[in-house]
Phi, psi and omega in degrees: 000318181293331179286332182281337180297312177297324179294319176296319178298316179297314180296319179295317180291325177293318181293325176295316179296318179294321179290326177292330180293338181275345181278121180292135178273141182292341181274001181264125180276146175298139176215169183088172181289140180280163173261128180243128179229133175217152169249149184213154169260141186231144173217155177260102182191168172292160183299105174200139181285349184293330187259009184293332180278350183258067181191218185251187178226151182208178178223145181224129181233136181195192177214173180229144173243139187254127172275323176217125184229089180252163181302328183259352182198161177219139167249125191221164170232128178258149175233125190225151168234143181203171180212142171219155177231121177253104186304134177078356183237295185193164169239146183224134174247131185222155171232131184215163173222146181221147174249131186212174180230135180234129179244129180263139173236081190074236179269347180269147178218160173234149182214158175215147179206158174232145182204182180213148179205184175236143188233124175259112185256145172233096180292146178288312179270152177297144176241162187230149180271146178263019186285338179218164184296337182269005175046075179292154181292136179279165178297155181292330178241134185229134174270134178227157171279153185224081173289148183215155174216140181214152173235143181209168176215152181199183180226130179254125178280171182298329179277012177073008170285140182235148168243147186209166167227143183221142171252123185236137171250131174220155184245156173244112184219146000281146173225111182050044178072005174223215186241136174260116184280139173236157172224151181217145175243115185259147168226128184197192181217151175239121185243125179283156175267151175256144174282000000 
């Protein structure tokens, strides 16, 4: 019994120290790459806001790496994974990267970026290849290139968490030897990590 008292004291003091290590201190600034999450509505159409409600819905998760991170502006590269489902047409899983610029006006900011990705599509209806006159059936899953451009605006809180909205244009190529345009309207948040 007497031997167990020092062990209990040691275990208790370690558990208090470990639990205190999990509490974020207010004097520690967020550092490291942030986590970005957004949900979006997607449509297959030329750039116009009129058709955004006639399509699918998706989710995009990613992070950002900063080339220049100043109080009034940022030059960044984002790395993203996402998924969308367009009912009756297709589902798409994608990985993308974008290079962009963000300008702060106090707590409000505007941003623009250009990027490229790869898109794994699963069409609902069978599709056919135009490679020969007899039009053979295409594979159920197809890889496509995904060029993208986006404009956005947001608000950054004091703890460096941000909420934003973004308008994104992305392409599915090749599609009938050219590009099939998609558009998406994102609403999301960017949350910094603590050391």
